[in-house]
Each structure stands twice: as C-alpha cells, then as structure tokens.
Backbone bond lengths (Angstrom), bond angles and torsions (degrees), N, CA, C in turn:
res aa  C-N    CA-C-N  psi(-1)  N-CA   C-N-CA  omega(-1)  CA-C   N-CA-C  phi
1 X - - - 1.455 - - 1.538 109.23 -
2 X 1.356 117.85 138.73 1.453 119.89 178.27 1.526 111.41 -67.21
3 X 1.342 115.81 146.72 1.459 122.07 -179.93 1.525 108.71 -94.98
4 X 1.334 116.52 134.77 1.461 121.69 177.97 1.532 108.07 -79.40
5 X 1.334 116.32 92.21 1.467 120.33 -175.22 1.531 112.32 -69.24
6 X 1.345 117.55 -21.35 1.457 119.32 -179.62 1.526 111.31 -66.60
7 X 1.326 117.43 -20.26 1.459 121.25 179.73 1.534 111.82 -105.80
8 X 1.321 115.68 6.82 1.462 120.13 -177.59 1.522 110.23 -89.62
9 X 1.316 116.88 125.79 1.467 123.26 -179.22 1.532 108.95 -81.71
10 X 1.321 116.63 125.97 1.460 120.87 -179.37 1.528 111.51 -59.22
11 X 1.333 117.44 -31.02 1.455 120.26 -179.52 1.515 112.24 -63.14
12 X 1.332 116.80 -26.78 1.464 119.38 178.06 1.524 110.40 -65.59
13 X 1.335 115.93 -35.79 1.468 119.23 179.03 1.527 111.04 -70.25
14 X 1.323 116.80 -33.66 1.469 120.06 176.00 1.525 110.47 -65.06
15 X 1.334 116.42 -40.39 1.470 120.77 177.19 1.528 109.75 -64.87
16 X 1.323 116.34 -45.24 1.467 120.21 178.79 1.525 110.40 -57.13
17 X 1.348 117.14 -46.33 1.460 121.23 -178.24 1.527 110.90 -62.60
18 X 1.344 117.37 -41.30 1.463 120.82 -179.22 1.520 111.53 -66.39
19 X 1.348 117.29 -43.32 1.469 120.42 179.87 1.517 110.33 -67.24
20 X 1.332 117.06 -38.46 1.456 121.06 178.81 1.528 110.80 -61.11
21 X 1.341 116.64 -40.30 1.459 119.71 -178.05 1.525 111.87 -78.27
22 X 1.334 117.27 -39.43 1.457 120.93 -174.81 1.525 112.25 -86.97
23 X 1.352 116.41 -24.84 1.482 122.21 -175.40 1.530 110.69 57.51
24 X 1.347 116.09 30.47 1.459 120.62 -177.41 1.526 108.86 -156.47
25 X 1.331 116.05 132.61 1.461 120.69 177.18 1.523 110.64 -67.66
26 X 1.344 116.04 -42.99 1.463 119.63 -177.67 1.530 111.38 -65.54
27 X 1.337 117.08 -41.44 1.466 119.62 179.06 1.528 111.34 -69.37
28 X 1.334 116.28 -36.97 1.461 119.38 177.05 1.525 110.58 -64.28
29 X 1.344 116.08 -39.00 1.464 120.69 178.70 1.531 110.51 -63.66
30 X 1.338 116.77 -43.08 1.457 121.06 179.16 1.527 110.77 -64.50
31 X 1.305 116.64 -39.91 1.471 121.95 -179.03 1.523 111.71 -65.18
32 X 1.324 117.11 -39.59 1.466 121.60 -176.28 1.529 113.00 -93.49
33 X 1.333 117.05 -5.13 1.449 120.30 -178.89 1.518 112.85 71.32
34 X 1.339 116.85 34.21 1.464 122.57 -179.78 1.526 109.53 -120.00
35 X 1.294 114.97 168.53 1.466 119.05 174.25 1.517 109.22 -82.02
36 X 1.356 115.48 161.64 1.469 119.59 178.31 1.524 110.91 -64.42
37 X 1.334 116.80 -35.50 1.460 119.40 179.40 1.528 110.77 -66.01
38 X 1.328 117.21 -35.41 1.459 120.16 177.97 1.528 110.58 -66.06
39 X 1.340 116.66 -38.72 1.467 120.41 177.07 1.526 110.02 -64.58
40 X 1.338 117.13 -44.68 1.460 121.20 -179.78 1.528 111.03 -63.04
41 X 1.329 116.93 -42.17 1.467 120.32 178.71 1.531 111.27 -63.27
42 X 1.326 116.24 -39.54 1.465 120.07 179.12 1.519 110.66 -65.41
43 X 1.340 116.23 -42.55 1.469 119.44 177.93 1.519 111.38 -62.23
44 X 1.322 117.38 -40.29 1.466 120.66 179.40 1.532 110.92 -63.09
45 X 1.316 117.10 -41.11 1.464 120.21 178.65 1.527 110.92 -64.39
46 X 1.333 115.87 -40.59 1.466 119.43 179.91 1.521 111.06 -69.14
47 X 1.350 117.19 -36.60 1.462 120.97 176.99 1.518 111.32 -60.45
48 X 1.323 115.99 -40.93 1.466 120.10 179.61 1.525 110.24 -65.61
49 X 1.342 116.59 -43.42 1.466 120.55 -178.49 1.522 111.62 -65.05
50 X 1.344 117.07 -39.31 1.463 120.90 -175.97 1.519 113.26 -96.30
51 X 1.356 116.51 -6.66 1.464 121.94 178.87 1.530 111.46 55.54
52 X 1.352 113.85 47.87 1.468 120.05 178.44 1.527 107.53 -154.01
53 X 1.344 116.83 149.20 1.463 121.12 -179.16 1.528 111.64 -69.27
54 X 1.324 117.57 -28.44 1.462 125.00 176.90 1.519 113.51 68.57
55 X 1.342 118.40 -51.76 1.460 121.64 179.11 1.525 108.96 -136.37
56 X 1.339 114.52 139.69 1.462 120.96 179.65 1.527 107.86 -118.21
57 X 1.348 117.93 124.40 1.466 120.25 179.02 1.527 111.12 -62.36
58 X 1.336 117.08 138.72 1.461 122.61 177.79 1.523 107.68 -148.73
59 X 1.322 115.15 169.86 1.460 120.09 -177.98 1.520 111.72 -61.95
60 X 1.320 116.20 -29.47 1.467 120.51 -177.95 1.525 112.45 -91.42
61 X 1.340 117.94 -0.48 1.460 120.90 -179.58 1.517 111.00 127.80
62 X 1.321 117.02 -165.20 1.459 123.01 -179.86 1.523 109.07 -83.60
63 X 1.347 115.23 118.89 1.459 121.04 -177.72 1.524 108.82 -95.39
64 X 1.344 118.69 122.74 1.462 120.06 -179.79 1.518 111.58 -72.97
65 X 1.332 115.63 143.63 1.456 120.95 175.83 1.525 108.92 -78.40
66 X 1.337 115.03 173.25 1.466 119.82 178.50 1.533 110.71 -60.30
67 X 1.347 115.55 -38.35 1.463 119.77 179.09 1.529 110.82 -65.06
68 X 1.327 117.21 -40.73 1.457 121.15 179.02 1.532 110.57 -63.22
69 X 1.335 116.06 -43.37 1.460 119.75 178.59 1.530 111.21 -63.96
70 X 1.333 116.09 -33.90 1.471 120.68 -178.99 1.521 112.22 -67.21
71 X 1.332 116.95 -39.23 1.468 119.89 -174.56 1.525 113.35 -95.84
72 X 1.335 117.83 -8.90 1.470 120.63 -174.46 1.527 112.15 -59.81
73 X 1.330 116.86 -47.12 1.467 120.61 -178.16 1.524 112.72 -62.38
74 X 1.349 118.15 -53.30 1.470 119.05 178.92 1.531 113.38 -59.59
75 X 1.346 117.20 -37.98 1.471 119.18 179.25 1.519 110.63 -64.86
76 X 1.324 117.90 -43.38 1.459 120.81 179.95 1.528 110.68 -65.05
77 X 1.335 116.78 -39.49 1.470 119.95 177.53 1.533 110.84 -63.12
78 X 1.343 115.78 -41.73 1.459 119.46 179.13 1.515 112.06 -64.87
79 X 1.329 117.17 -41.27 1.465 120.34 178.06 1.527 111.43 -64.24
80 X 1.317 116.32 -36.43 1.457 120.04 179.14 1.522 110.93 -67.04
81 X 1.337 116.73 -38.91 1.459 120.58 176.77 1.529 110.92 -62.26
82 X 1.333 115.72 -41.17 1.462 120.04 179.35 1.526 110.21 -65.71
83 X 1.338 116.83 -43.31 1.470 120.14 178.82 1.537 110.39 -59.36
84 X 1.337 116.65 -44.54 1.463 120.59 -179.04 1.520 111.60 -64.84
85 X 1.342 115.88 -38.18 1.465 119.83 -179.28 1.515 111.75 -67.09
86 X 1.337 117.00 -34.88 1.462 121.06 -175.78 1.519 113.41 -90.37
87 X 1.305 117.02 -13.51 1.459 120.76 -175.41 1.525 110.98 -76.85
88 X 1.334 117.47 132.77 1.456 122.71 175.11 1.523 108.79 -82.96
89 X 1.314 115.09 113.42 1.456 119.26 -177.13 1.530 110.28 -88.27
90 X 1.318 118.18 134.01 1.467 120.21 179.37 1.520 110.88 -66.35
91 X 1.327 115.73 149.77 1.457 120.56 177.08 1.517 109.61 -87.94
92 X 1.315 116.35 126.78 1.456 121.83 -179.27 1.525 108.40 -104.80
93 X 1.329 115.95 102.97 1.462 120.02 -178.18 1.526 112.37 -67.72
94 X 1.335 117.22 -14.11 1.461 120.23 178.90 1.522 111.52 -80.54
95 X 1.323 116.23 -17.01 1.458 120.23 -177.97 1.514 111.37 -90.32
96 X 1.314 118.67 166.12 1.466 120.88 178.91 1.523 111.38 -66.81
97 X 1.318 115.84 134.18 1.468 121.15 179.39 1.524 108.24 -158.23
98 X 1.324 116.74 142.65 1.462 121.22 178.39 1.519 109.68 -120.75
99 X 1.332 116.57 126.94 1.458 122.69 174.67 1.524 108.94 -103.39
100 X 1.328 115.36 137.22 1.458 121.14 178.55 1.529 108.52 -105.42
101 X 1.328 116.04 116.95 1.454 122.21 -175.62 1.522 110.20 -119.34
102 X 1.326 116.29 139.43 1.464 121.96 171.61 1.519 107.25 -109.54
103 X 1.341 116.93 117.81 1.457 121.71 -171.80 1.525 111.83 -119.90
104 X 1.321 115.18 144.40 1.456 120.91 170.55 1.523 108.35 -75.75
105 X 1.352 116.47 170.17 1.467 119.73 176.47 1.522 111.09 -58.17
106 X 1.332 115.89 -43.02 1.461 119.32 -178.84 1.524 111.05 -63.11
107 X 1.345 117.11 -46.39 1.465 120.45 -179.68 1.525 110.87 -63.13
108 X 1.337 117.30 -38.47 1.463 120.65 179.05 1.524 111.35 -64.30
109 X 1.322 116.53 -34.68 1.456 120.93 -176.61 1.523 112.48 -84.29
110 X 1.339 116.76 -40.62 1.466 121.07 -171.64 1.525 112.49 -94.62
111 X 1.332 117.24 -42.43 1.470 120.79 -171.80 1.532 112.50 -95.96
112 X 1.331 116.80 -39.30 1.467 119.41 -174.05 1.533 114.17 -60.93
113 X 1.335 120.53 -45.53 1.470 118.66 -178.64 1.525 114.20 -57.85
114 X 1.356 120.18 -50.35 1.469 117.81 178.44 1.521 112.87 -66.82
115 X 1.336 117.78 -29.88 1.462 119.86 176.71 1.526 110.25 -64.69
116 X 1.329 116.35 -44.63 1.465 120.34 178.05 1.523 110.91 -63.27
117 X 1.341 116.19 -38.96 1.456 119.41 178.90 1.511 112.17 -62.49
118 X 1.339 116.50 -42.97 1.467 120.19 179.94 1.520 111.33 -66.74
119 X 1.322 116.23 -41.55 1.472 119.66 -178.39 1.520 111.09 -67.58
120 X 1.323 116.76 -42.36 1.470 119.55 -175.77 1.524 112.14 -65.28
121 X 1.348 117.63 -29.97 1.466 119.97 -178.97 1.525 112.86 -91.69
122 X 1.340 117.12 -30.99 1.463 120.34 -174.57 1.523 113.28 -100.26
123 X 1.315 117.44 -37.20 1.474 121.90 -176.58 1.525 108.81 -137.84
124 X 1.320 118.15 71.52 1.467 121.31 -170.76 1.528 115.14 -65.83
125 X 1.331 118.83 -13.09 1.465 119.67 179.86 1.534 112.27 -91.84
126 X 1.321 116.50 -1.64 1.462 120.56 174.21 1.527 108.63 -80.52
127 X 1.323 116.72 136.68 1.458 122.30 178.94 1.523 109.77 -120.82
128 X 1.329 115.97 148.36 1.458 121.88 176.46 1.520 109.16 -118.09
129 X 1.322 115.61 135.19 1.460 121.60 171.66 1.526 106.87 -116.44
130 X 1.324 116.35 115.03 1.463 122.05 -170.15 1.521 110.77 -111.05
131 X 1.324 115.58 134.51 1.461 122.01 174.02 1.521 109.01 -127.94
132 X 1.335 116.41 168.38 1.459 121.20 179.84 1.519 110.63 -78.68
133 X 1.327 116.25 131.81 1.464 120.47 178.86 1.518 110.18 -72.33
134 X 1.328 115.79 128.21 1.461 121.93 173.93 1.527 107.71 -126.21
135 X 1.317 116.11 113.58 1.460 119.95 -175.39 1.518 112.93 -56.99
136 X 1.325 117.85 -29.84 1.464 121.02 -177.71 1.525 113.06 -68.30
137 X 1.330 117.09 -21.68 1.470 119.79 -175.93 1.520 113.97 -118.30
138 X 1.349 117.91 4.12 1.465 120.40 -176.23 1.517 111.61 -58.98
139 X 1.335 117.64 -46.92 1.465 120.57 -176.48 1.523 111.00 -56.84
140 X 1.322 116.44 -50.30 1.467 120.31 -177.63 1.523 111.03 -64.07
141 X 1.323 117.77 -39.51 1.462 120.82 -178.19 1.521 112.10 -67.70
142 X 1.338 116.22 -39.96 1.464 119.58 178.67 1.522 110.87 -70.41
143 X 1.329 117.07 -40.30 1.465 120.60 179.78 1.518 111.92 -64.33
144 X 1.324 116.80 -40.42 1.463 120.84 -176.52 1.519 112.51 -79.86
145 X 1.333 117.27 -14.33 1.458 120.20 -176.60 1.513 113.22 84.93
146 X 1.354 118.01 7.03 1.463 120.40 176.88 1.528 110.60 -62.52
147 X 1.336 116.74 -32.33 1.459 120.77 173.03 1.522 108.67 -129.29
148 X 1.325 115.62 148.71 1.463 121.03 178.25 1.525 111.40 -87.39
149 X 1.338 115.84 -42.04 1.463 121.13 -176.74 1.520 109.09 -142.53
150 X 1.330 115.78 138.84 1.465 121.49 171.25 1.523 107.93 -108.13
151 X 1.335 116.80 137.50 1.462 120.88 -174.51 1.517 109.56 -132.09
152 X 1.320 115.92 130.32 1.458 121.24 177.96 1.510 110.12 151.86
153 X 1.324 115.79 -158.86 1.462 121.61 172.15 1.520 106.43 -83.56
154 X 1.318 116.83 108.73 1.462 121.86 -169.85 1.520 109.79 -122.79
155 X 1.319 118.09 131.26 1.470 120.26 177.41 1.517 110.99 -69.62
156 X 1.316 116.47 167.57 1.464 121.06 177.41 1.518 109.40 -61.00
157 X 1.320 116.73 121.70 1.459 121.27 -176.87 1.519 113.11 -92.94
158 X 1.317 118.36 -8.49 1.460 120.50 -179.66 1.519 112.24 103.86
159 X 1.319 115.59 175.36 1.468 122.26 -173.24 1.520 113.03 -68.55
160 X 1.321 117.77 -19.65 1.459 120.89 -177.56 1.528 112.23 -74.51
161 X 1.351 116.50 -7.86 1.457 120.26 -175.24 1.526 109.99 -125.46
162 X 1.327 114.97 156.24 1.455 121.61 176.82 1.523 108.92 -118.57
163 X 1.334 115.85 159.30 1.457 119.74 179.62 1.522 109.59 -149.12
164 X 1.323 114.42 160.64 1.465 121.78 178.62 1.520 107.93 -141.78
165 X 1.338 116.58 132.01 1.459 120.55 176.94 1.524 108.89 -73.24
166 X 1.323 116.50 122.70 1.461 121.64 179.54 1.525 111.98 -96.63
167 X 1.331 115.28 -36.67 1.459 119.11 -172.92 1.522 109.80 -149.11
168 X 1.302 116.23 126.60 1.465 122.03 173.84 1.519 107.25 -96.92
169 X 1.319 116.54 113.07 1.454 120.91 -173.49 1.525 109.94 -117.57
170 X 1.325 116.06 170.90 1.459 120.91 -178.94 1.529 108.84 -135.86
171 X 1.315 116.35 137.51 1.459 120.35 178.35 1.529 110.95 -71.89
172 X 1.322 115.16 145.13 1.464 122.20 175.35 1.526 108.82 -135.15
173 X 1.317 115.42 162.59 1.461 121.76 174.21 1.526 108.55 -94.27
174 X 1.317 115.82 137.78 1.462 121.17 178.03 1.528 108.07 -123.50
175 X 1.327 115.96 130.80 1.459 122.14 179.90 1.521 108.99 -139.77
176 X 1.336 115.97 172.16 1.471 118.36 169.65 1.513 108.50 -66.38
177 X 1.304 117.02 154.75 1.465 121.80 -170.64 1.528 112.70 -61.93
178 X 1.338 116.86 -35.80 1.463 119.76 -176.97 1.524 112.41 -95.16
179 X 1.332 117.52 19.37 1.463 121.48 178.53 1.530 109.87 -65.27
180 X 1.322 116.10 144.75 1.453 120.60 -178.55 1.511 113.89 -62.35
181 X 1.329 118.10 -24.74 1.465 120.94 -179.57 1.529 112.28 -67.02
182 X 1.333 116.68 -17.11 1.461 119.55 -177.03 1.524 113.04 -86.71
183 X 1.343 117.09 -1.69 1.461 120.02 -178.98 1.521 112.40 -73.02
184 X 1.331 116.50 -20.63 1.469 121.02 -179.23 1.519 108.25 -151.95
185 X 1.337 116.87 164.11 1.472 118.81 176.59 1.530 110.54 -54.86
186 X 1.299 115.09 139.28 1.456 120.94 -175.39 1.524 110.76 -70.00
187 X 1.327 115.91 132.81 1.465 121.83 178.44 1.519 109.83 -110.42
188 X 1.335 118.37 159.09 1.468 120.30 176.86 1.526 112.61 -57.29
189 X 1.336 117.21 -36.62 1.453 120.27 -178.74 1.532 111.21 -67.24
190 X 1.335 116.10 -43.02 1.466 119.89 179.03 1.521 110.69 -67.09
191 X 1.309 116.59 -37.34 1.462 121.05 177.50 1.523 110.77 -61.48
192 X 1.340 117.18 -43.48 1.461 121.29 -177.63 1.524 111.36 -69.35
193 X 1.343 117.83 -32.47 1.469 120.65 -178.80 1.525 112.49 -75.90
194 X 1.318 117.44 -26.28 1.465 121.07 -174.28 1.525 111.81 -67.35
195 X 1.324 115.81 154.13 1.464 121.28 173.27 1.527 108.35 -87.96
196 X 1.336 115.52 132.60 1.461 120.10 -170.05 1.526 112.58 -112.64
197 X 1.324 113.11 147.31 1.459 122.72 167.34 1.520 106.82 -99.80
198 X 1.323 117.78 122.34 1.467 121.40 -176.28 1.519 110.05 -106.06
199 X 1.344 115.30 135.08 1.458 121.51 173.17 1.523 107.65 -91.44
200 X 1.321 116.66 107.11 1.458 121.71 -177.80 1.518 109.62 -141.43
201 X 1.326 115.46 155.82 1.458 119.42 172.59 1.518 108.68 -73.40
202 X 1.312 116.14 164.90 1.463 120.66 -177.07 1.517 112.43 -66.70
203 X 1.322 117.85 -16.33 1.465 121.05 -177.51 1.520 112.89 -100.41
204 X 1.357 118.12 -2.17 1.458 121.35 -174.88 1.526 111.17 -98.13
205 X 1.324 116.49 135.66 1.456 121.23 170.40 1.526 110.21 -92.77
206 X 1.306 116.35 -18.20 1.462 122.54 173.57 1.522 107.40 -148.76
207 X 1.328 116.08 156.41 1.456 120.19 -176.19 1.516 112.59 -119.98
208 X 1.337 115.43 -171.14 1.462 121.44 -179.29 1.529 111.20 -62.12
209 X 1.344 116.40 -37.11 1.451 119.38 179.38 1.521 110.89 -63.21
210 X 1.330 117.31 -39.50 1.468 120.70 178.77 1.520 111.07 -63.44
211 X 1.343 116.60 -40.40 1.468 120.17 179.10 1.520 110.79 -65.21
212 X 1.338 116.65 -36.57 1.458 119.83 178.84 1.530 110.88 -68.77
213 X 1.329 116.97 -43.37 1.455 120.27 179.84 1.520 112.03 -65.65
214 X 1.332 116.04 -29.77 1.463 119.59 179.98 1.528 111.62 -62.17
215 X 1.333 117.01 -24.47 1.463 120.34 177.51 1.536 111.55 -64.07
216 X 1.334 116.34 -26.06 1.458 120.54 178.55 1.534 111.23 -102.84
217 X 1.320 116.06 9.96 1.462 119.90 179.15 1.508 113.29 71.67
218 X 1.335 117.15 28.60 1.463 121.52 -176.84 1.528 109.62 -111.55
219 X 1.319 116.03 135.86 1.459 122.11 174.51 1.519 108.62 -119.78
220 X 1.307 116.97 128.21 1.463 120.39 179.90 1.532 111.06 -74.34
221 X 1.307 114.49 148.18 1.459 121.51 171.70 1.522 107.26 -92.17
222 X 1.337 116.39 85.95 1.467 121.84 -172.92 1.526 109.94 -82.91
223 X 1.337 115.45 114.38 1.451 120.99 178.63 1.522 112.35 -93.57
224 X 1.359 116.51 -22.74 1.461 120.52 -176.87 1.519 109.38 -153.99
225 X 1.336 116.98 138.85 1.468 122.62 175.06 1.518 109.07 -120.38
226 X 1.319 116.08 135.29 1.469 121.34 175.52 1.519 108.49 -134.32
227 X 1.331 116.28 160.75 1.463 120.40 177.10 1.520 112.07 -120.28
228 X 1.328 116.84 11.76 1.459 120.90 -179.35 1.532 109.60 -123.46
229 X 1.317 115.58 118.32 1.461 120.52 -179.12 1.529 111.77 -62.86
230 X 1.328 117.20 -31.81 1.461 120.42 -176.61 1.524 112.29 -61.34
231 X 1.335 116.67 -24.17 1.464 119.60 -178.23 1.522 112.77 -81.83
232 X 1.325 118.18 -15.92 1.464 121.99 -171.02 1.523 113.43 -63.43
233 X 1.343 121.32 -50.71 1.469 119.66 -175.90 1.528 113.42 -56.97
234 X 1.323 117.58 -45.25 1.466 120.60 -178.45 1.524 111.14 -65.26
235 X 1.330 116.76 -39.18 1.466 120.32 179.68 1.518 110.49 -64.70
236 X 1.335 117.43 -46.16 1.463 120.75 -178.92 1.524 111.26 -64.62
237 X 1.319 116.62 -38.93 1.465 120.29 -175.99 1.527 112.60 -66.99
238 X 1.322 116.78 -23.33 1.470 120.08 -175.41 1.525 113.09 -111.18
239 X 1.348 117.98 6.63 1.463 121.38 -178.66 1.526 110.20 -137.70
240 X 1.316 115.65 179.57 1.469 122.05 174.26 1.532 110.34 -103.62
241 X 1.308 117.50 23.91 1.462 121.30 -178.33 1.528 110.82 -78.48
242 X 1.322 114.64 157.88 1.463 123.84 177.81 1.521 107.62 -121.54
243 X 1.343 117.40 138.45 1.452 120.73 176.21 1.522 109.52 -125.79
244 X 1.328 116.66 143.95 1.469 122.26 176.06 1.520 109.04 -103.05
245 X 1.339 116.25 123.53 1.453 121.71 -177.93 1.523 109.56 -137.73
246 X 1.347 118.21 155.23 1.463 120.01 170.19 1.526 110.22 -59.87
247 X 1.320 116.68 142.08 1.460 121.20 -174.11 1.527 112.76 -58.47
248 X 1.324 117.15 -40.31 1.465 119.44 -178.38 1.519 111.52 -63.58
249 X 1.318 116.71 -31.66 1.462 121.56 179.12 1.526 110.85 -80.17
250 X 1.324 116.31 -43.75 1.465 120.27 -179.57 1.520 111.68 -61.32
251 X 1.322 117.31 -35.26 1.460 121.12 -177.91 1.516 113.10 -67.88
252 X 1.325 117.02 -13.87 1.464 120.52 -177.31 1.522 113.28 -106.25
253 X 1.333 117.76 5.04 1.462 119.25 178.99 1.528 109.79 -60.82
254 X 1.326 117.59 132.09 1.470 121.25 -170.86 1.527 113.30 -81.91
255 X 1.323 116.73 62.33 1.457 119.21 176.00 1.518 109.46 -155.71
256 X 1.338 116.72 153.50 1.462 121.66 176.19 1.527 111.58 -101.11
257 X 1.316 117.31 6.66 1.458 120.84 -174.48 1.518 113.23 -97.06
258 X 1.338 118.66 7.91 1.451 121.58 -173.07 1.520 111.95 -113.82
259 X 1.326 115.53 155.64 1.465 122.54 176.27 1.524 109.15 -126.26
260 X 1.329 116.07 149.03 1.457 122.63 -178.21 1.520 109.66 -118.86
261 X 1.313 117.05 136.36 1.459 122.42 175.54 1.523 109.73 -135.62
262 X 1.335 117.42 146.03 1.462 119.60 174.06 1.522 110.44 -64.58
263 X 1.330 117.05 148.72 1.455 120.74 173.36 1.524 109.53 -67.05
264 X 1.326 117.88 145.99 1.471 120.62 -178.77 1.527 112.38 -84.46
265 X 1.318 116.80 37.53 1.459 121.92 -179.89 1.521 108.64 -134.84
266 X 1.309 116.80 143.73 1.467 120.64 -179.67 1.520 110.83 -72.07
267 X 1.334 115.73 143.29 1.466 123.03 171.57 1.526 113.21 58.85
268 X 1.325 116.43 39.00 1.461 119.52 174.30 1.526 108.35 -81.19
269 X 1.321 115.89 67.64 1.462 121.43 -171.89 1.529 111.37 -114.28
270 X 1.309 114.37 168.33 1.454 120.78 -179.37 1.526 108.44 -149.03
271 X 1.322 116.32 145.22 1.454 121.42 178.65 1.525 109.89 -108.71
272 X 1.331 115.70 128.19 1.459 121.64 172.05 1.527 106.73 -95.78
273 X 1.310 116.99 120.63 1.458 121.16 -174.01 1.517 111.17 -122.73
274 X 1.324 115.09 158.43 1.464 123.08 168.79 1.520 107.70 -105.51
275 X 1.325 117.81 132.40 1.462 122.46 -179.23 1.519 109.43 -124.75
276 X 1.349 115.72 144.97 1.456 121.01 -179.98 1.526 109.50 -151.65
277 X 1.315 115.94 166.58 1.461 121.00 178.49 1.522 109.50 -73.42
278 X 1.324 116.57 129.85 1.467 121.02 -175.63 1.528 112.10 -61.72
279 X 1.321 117.55 -27.90 1.466 119.90 -179.04 1.524 111.95 -68.18
280 X 1.338 118.00 -11.70 1.462 121.16 -179.47 1.530 112.23 -107.41
281 X 1.334 117.24 8.00 1.459 121.21 -173.34 1.525 112.87 -55.95
282 X 1.316 117.78 -37.54 1.471 120.75 -174.98 1.524 113.93 -88.61
283 X 1.316 118.55 3.56 1.457 120.02 178.39 1.532 110.32 -69.25
284 X 1.321 118.05 126.43 1.470 120.23 -178.66 1.530 113.30 -56.52
285 X 1.330 117.45 -38.72 1.465 119.53 -178.97 1.526 111.17 -64.69
286 X 1.329 116.96 -41.05 1.459 120.37 178.56 1.521 110.46 -64.83
287 X 1.331 117.10 -42.78 1.463 120.21 177.79 1.527 110.63 -59.49
288 X 1.320 116.41 -36.34 1.471 120.75 -177.91 1.521 110.58 -66.09
289 X 1.336 117.57 -50.37 1.468 119.52 -176.24 1.526 110.59 -68.51
290 X 1.335 118.38 -34.53 1.462 120.29 176.12 1.529 110.71 -64.99
291 X 1.329 116.37 -36.98 1.457 120.17 176.51 1.517 112.27 -63.29
292 X 1.348 116.81 -40.86 1.457 120.02 178.83 1.528 110.70 -65.92
293 X 1.336 116.46 -41.37 1.464 120.17 179.29 1.524 111.11 -63.17
294 X 1.329 116.16 -42.07 1.464 120.47 179.30 1.523 110.56 -63.73
295 X 1.328 116.95 -42.29 1.468 120.70 179.47 1.531 110.58 -62.78
296 X 1.329 116.85 -42.85 1.465 120.65 -179.32 1.523 110.52 -62.39
297 X 1.326 116.75 -47.54 1.462 120.77 -174.98 1.521 112.52 -73.76
298 X 1.327 117.64 -19.37 1.463 120.33 176.52 1.525 111.41 -67.09
299 X 1.328 117.25 -16.49 1.465 121.15 179.77 1.524 111.94 -76.92
300 X 1.334 116.66 -16.94 1.453 119.66 -177.39 1.519 110.01 -87.76
301 X 1.308 116.10 144.66 1.463 121.73 174.09 1.519 107.75 -132.62
302 X 1.313 116.61 142.20 1.456 120.21 -179.45 1.522 109.68 -66.54
303 X 1.343 118.76 122.94 1.458 120.98 -175.78 1.525 112.49 -86.61
304 X 1.327 115.43 160.13 1.459 121.31 167.42 1.520 105.57 -97.11
305 X 1.335 117.41 103.87 1.460 121.57 -169.57 1.532 111.36 -84.45
306 X 1.313 115.20 138.52 1.455 121.69 176.80 1.521 108.02 -120.43
307 X 1.334 119.20 153.32 1.459 120.63 178.53 1.523 111.06 -59.21
308 X 1.337 115.02 149.50 1.455 119.34 174.84 1.498 112.10 108.59
309 X 1.339 116.73 146.28 1.462 121.36 -175.31 1.509 114.07 -77.86
310 X 1.349 118.23 -9.85 1.460 119.68 -176.07 1.518 111.91 -112.31
311 X 1.332 117.41 26.34 1.463 120.37 -178.68 1.518 110.20 -66.51
312 X 1.346 116.05 155.40 1.456 121.04 178.15 1.523 111.01 -60.52
313 X 1.336 116.27 -38.56 1.477 119.30 -179.33 1.502 110.58 -62.52
314 X 1.355 116.61 -41.48 1.467 119.87 -179.26 1.521 110.50 -63.14
315 X 1.339 116.09 -44.31 1.458 119.66 -179.44 1.533 109.88 -66.21
316 X 1.341 118.05 -38.07 1.454 121.53 -178.70 1.508 110.69 -62.88
317 X 1.332 115.77 -43.55 1.453 118.12 179.48 1.532 111.16 -65.89
318 X 1.319 116.82 -39.63 1.456 119.81 179.78 1.527 111.25 -63.14
319 X 1.342 116.32 -37.94 1.464 119.52 179.28 1.519 111.80 -68.67
320 X 1.326 116.90 -32.67 1.463 119.87 -178.09 1.515 112.29 -64.17
321 X 1.317 116.93 -34.00 1.467 119.48 -176.60 1.523 110.42 -107.34
C-alpha cells in the first residue's frame, strides 16, 4: 500500500535512522537528546504508517525486520541529501569562484582597479565578470542571479533589496586649466552662465546632476551631452565647456590640462552604493565580496579640491588607486 508522505513526520525518520544505527532505544534516545518513551512513541507511529514492526526487541538489542533493512539505505540517503541542502557551506576564497558585478562608469574607474589589485595578490583564483550597470534592469538581474552586486549611484530598489554605502563623494567642476572660471572662486552666477558638458545616457534629456541643481533653482546651460567618460578630457582641453563630475572620478582624468573646483552649492554630494538581493544576504560568498569592497572604499577620503592639475588632493586620490 502507498504511504501518505504528506502526513509523515520527518522526525520519525530521524528516530528510525538512530535506532537502526544504534540497535538500541536507550542509545538512540541519548543520541537525539530525547527520552526513551519519546523514541518508543515515534517508532509506534512509524510502524502504523508503514504497517510493519520495523524492530523486534531481543537480548542483543533491537533487531530490524526485513522491511526495515529494505528501507534503511534509501532513508539514510534522503536524510543526507536534506542535511546537505540545509547546511551553510563556508566560502573558500582560495578556491575558484566567479563574482558577477554590474558597475557604473565611476565604479569601474575608481573602485574596480584597486579591487582587482587586491584580488590578484591575495586571492588569485577569484574571478570577476563585469557588466555595465543599468538602473532599469538592476532589479531583474539581481533577482535572477545574473549579477551578484550592483555598484554605483543606484535608486531605491525597494524592500526586497539591500544596499551599503561604499563611498561618499562630492561633485566638482572640471575645466581646462586656463579657463576663465579659474581666475576666482566659483560663484553660482558664474556657474549658471558657463556652457556645460553634460554626462548623460543617450535616452536622457536631463541627468542626476540636473535634478540636484534644481534643488537650488539652477539650470545648466548644456551645450553638449555625451555618455562616454573617455571623451571628456579631450573635449574640455579644446573648448570652454565645464563638466560636473564626482571628485574621485575627476581626480583620475588622464590629463594635466584640467583644473578642479568645488561646486558653489552646499551638499553637492553623491553616494556610491553596493546593492544586492536581500534573499542572498547570508551567503558567505556575498559577505566576502562586500567585505572586500568595503575595505577598498575605506581607503578613500573626501578631498578639499583646489584649482590646478597638481593639487595635493589630486595626487592623493591618484596614489590611493
């Protein structure tokens, strides 16, 4: 007759396995931390479900019946599968492992190089697979496991996701070194009059910087929009345009012809965060990579930027990465 497994208590199988191995009710009770009466009651319930005595008392201990011997192996295998499924396995950073990261341009430029340096020297068998962060698809990618962590300026993803601030950054103005704006401290009026280069995606008519400036009632005079950071240094060096960038990113632009100034507005700051699916928070591997990211970003400090390509802040940031 078929057994109704939906009404079968898993604890009965644990009792069966213990009695089968110990051949003793008292030893099985000691092993499981139960009383002998609890073991006997469990055996009686299992006997009723399986319609077999399962164990027969004898002078040498509990003797398994033919039916008990028949099911002992499959039951033990099933219990082992359950134990393996429920067991939290430690993450071994020495073993091969690949993390999938979605990074913004800033994170790729500022955070990725020192992260790769640390991994290559400390855990050389760890691999990173990096893709471009797109806010429109972050939720689906994190939910599906296509990416482990998204890093950058990320909007609120909702309660299903967790995040951690990695870097507190501040926007600065970047111009060519001989730009007229560098003759004196930058004022809101001079900022508004200047022609701006905007970093925007191809689908945006305005970006995060525009939304931030709107809080102070300021609208940029955008003369050119680009979506590639690599184009910025050459454009600035040959024009009178101004671009607003996070300080950590601006300090790494590969040219000596540029100057950096603080924005003339209070709290023009930005947070670089790591985001992940909350259902994976307790995974040892995820905890490991988040720890490495936190350690890397702890090396950065918000600089006090001065005009000119050879400022102490610029050199400090370059040395950090």
